[in-house]
N, C-alpha and C positions, 0 to 999 in steps of 0.2 A: 664533569658536569653530566647529569643524566639526560638522556634523550627523551623528548616528549612526543607522544603519538597523539595526533589530532583526529578525532572522530567527527565526520560530517553531521551537521544537524539537519533534520528534516521535520516537517510539520504533518501531523496526523490530520486527514481530510475530514474526520468525524468530529473530534473534540477540539481541533485547532491548537493542541498543545505541541510544543517543539520537544524533540527527543533525539537521541543519537541514532544514526541510521541503522545500526545493528539491532536495536531494540524494536524496530518497526518491521512490518511486512510490506514488500513492494508488490504492487499489482501493475502489470504492464499491458498496454494495448498492442497486440501483435500486428503484423503486416496485413493480415486478412481482416482486421477491424474487430476481432474478438478480444476479450480480456483474459489474462492468465496470471496466476501467482508466480512471481519470479523468485524462486528459492535462492538464486546466486546473487541477486541484486545488481546483475550486470547485463541483463538482456537488453536488446535494442528495442527502442520504441518509447512512447510516452508512458511515464510511470507515475503512480500516486502511492503514498504511503499511509499505513494504517496500523494502529496499536493491535497487538495480539489479543487484547482485552475483549471478551465477548460483548461488553456494553458498547465499546466503540464500533465493533462490527455491526451491531444492531442499529446504532445511530446512523451509520453510513448507509445501511440498507434502507432504513425509513426515509432518510432525506435524499436518497439517490446521490450521495456525495461522490462515490466512486464513478458512477455513470457520468456525472457531470465533469469530474476532473480528467477522466480518460477520453471523454467525448465518444463513448462506446457504451453498448449495453453489456452489463455484467451478467453472465449466465448463472443459473441455479447451482451448477457444479462448482463454479468459483466460490460462490457464497458458502456452499457446504465445506469446501476445503478451508476457507477462512474461519468457519465455525468451529472446526475440530481442533 
């Protein structure tokens, strides 16, 4: 009998579509209250997920979806990192 691996499902804060955790980027609120991209997906702190698609990044920026989800201000450096 083959083993099944289960991938957790998360929701993009911009388009509200569900996707596998590995296909999304996690942004985390750090201990000092700033936001940072979590490359490992395991950093401590409040997290929010976003598609890597530039249109989702733009929607999140315009609607301040990440700011609201993280309850923190997302810096221009984080937006630049998400945009690339």
